[in-house]
C-alpha positions, -999 to +999 in steps of 0.1 A: -352-289+193-325-315+199-298-291+188-311-264+212-311-290+240-276-301+232-263-265+231-280-258+265-265-289+280-230-278+269-232-242+278-253-243+310-226-259+333-201-232+322-223-203+331-238-218+362-204-224+377-195-188+370-228-177+385-219-196+417-187-176+420-206-144+414-233-151+440-208-164+465-190-130+466-223-110+465-234-129+496-203-117+514-184-150+516-146-150+515-129-160+483-091-155+481-088-147+445-051-143+444-044-177+461-069-196+439-056-179+407-020-187+416-028-223+425-048-228+392-022-212+370+008-228+387-005-264+393-040-272+380-040-257+345-004-268+337-013-303+348-044-303+326-024-290+296+004-315+300-018-346+304-042-334+276-012-330+252+005-363+263-027-383+258-041-366+228-049-389+198-051-361+173-031-370+142+002-350+138-009-334+105-041-321+120-024-308+151+002-289+130-025-275+107-045-263+137-014-247+154-006-228+122-043-217+119-043-205+155-011-185+150-025-170+118-058-161+134-042-143+163-018-124+141-046-113+117-068-104+148-040-082+161-036-064+128-073-058+123-079-044+158-047-023+156-063-007+125-097-003+142-082+013+173-063+038+151-093+046+130-115+051+160-088+071+178-089+050+209-060+048+233-040+018+223-026+010+258-062+007+271-082-009+243-060-030+220-051-058+244-087-065+256-099-064+220-073-090+209-072-114+239-101-135+249-108-157+279-095-188+262-086-205+295-113-199+320-142-201+296-127-214+264-113-247+278-145-257+296-168-249+266-145-270+243-144-299+267-182-300+271-188-295+234-161-317+218-148-340+245-111-350+248-103-343+212-117-308+216-096-303+248-064-311+228-072-284+202-083-260+229-051-264+248-031-256+217-051-224+212-046-215+248-009-221+247-005-199+216-025-170+230-008-173+264+026-169+247+013-140+226-003-124+257+027-127+279+049-109+253+030-086+229+000-082+253+022-069+281+042-048+257+009-031+246-001-021+281+033-016+298+053-003+268+081-028+274+089-064+266+083-093+289+102-123+278+111-130+314+074-134+321+071-161+294+099-184+307+085-182+343+050-194+333+043-230+343+017-231+314+045-225+289+066-253+303+037-277+305+029-270+269+065-276+257+068-308+278+034-320+267+044-314+231+077-332+236+060-362+251+034-363+223+061-360+197+082-388+212+052-409+222+064-409+258+042-414+289+048-406+325+045-435+351+009-443+358+010-430+394+023-396+382-002-395+353-031-402+378-018-375+401-015-349+373-049-359+360-065-353+394-048-319+396-060-311+361-096-320+369-096-292+395-088-266+369-121-263+350-145-258+379-119-236+397-114-213+367-151-210+361-160-201+397-131-176+397-145-159+366-177-152+385-158-140+415-137-116+394-167-102+376-185-097+409-157-075+422-153-054+391-168-019+389-171+003+358-187+036+347-179+031+310-206+007+301-221+024+270-188+023+251-181-012+264-213-025+249-206-015+213-169-024+216-179-059+229-203-064+200-176-052+176-151-077+191-175-106+189-184-098+152-148-094+141-136-125+160-164-147+147-158-136+111-120-140+113-122-173+131-146-187+105-125-174+076-092-188+090-108-222+097-121-224+061-088-212+047-068-239+066-094-266+058-099-276+094-120-307+102-152-304+122-139-304+158-108-283+150-131-258+131-155-256+160-127-251+187-110-224+167-142-204+162-153-209+198-119-198+212-118-168+190-152-157+203-145-159+240-151-126+259-124-102+271-100-119+295-100-108+332-062-106+329-066-076+306-082-057+335-054-068+359-027-056+334-045-023+329-047-018+367-011-028+372+004-006+345-020+024+350-040+022+318-078+030+319-087+001+341-123+013+345-129+011+307-113-024+305-135-035+335-166-024+315-155-045+285-148-075+307-183-073+323-203-066+292-185-091+269-189-118+296-226-111+300-229-110+262-212-144+259-241-160+279-262-154+248-236-153+221-215-184+228-245-208+228-254-193+195-219-198+182-221-234+194-253-240+176-237-227+143-205-248+146-221-281+159 
């Protein structure tokens, strides 16, 4: 009973804030998604990443092991889903990217913060950074059919990660007034991202829900199994283990839909996967939390 209450207390704020965004749009209120997303990805999230890395107290060996585990997990995930897409004869441009990339920022970061605190945030940021680099290169290549190195070097999240890692490595700290400013900006990121998830879901439409259901269930099963296996293989300690499994199990990222829309893949099919996997995560992620806690 205590475990169920703990899981509820961790997961409820995440999904309630997303529900606020969903209801806000359905009531007809204005929400400038492009502005909020740009603000979050340009200022709030990079500030959160930089401060979290600079102030992390995770031992260097554990951090390196988790980074390698994250890279391995993403590479194995890409190979497994490439094989599945080929076997099922699905269109690679449409389905491979949403199967690989989860919502490790908007949903993954808040869940890890609520579940594991500041230490969990440090690990979650590493996972987000690795998947962001992967998404801005291989992910765009999958949908657009061309490379996107220029996209990577223009992303504030990438620079925040590199600078945060440098400050962590050198044991540097920014002046207190700057740290406090960046910390305040970073505190905006979590509620802003969660509300935005609800807004984005409310505005999606899809006719491909039947296929989206079984693909979302398949994604969850594969990601949980691989995440658990990689965490055991690398001998991750409790918090790192939990963060890796949670981040692997996050639903399809909304950015997968935006990329499909932009590069003329089957955006309707991807929208269905985003909606179904996000709804599924309301039940699935608390269950994953209960297992890893």
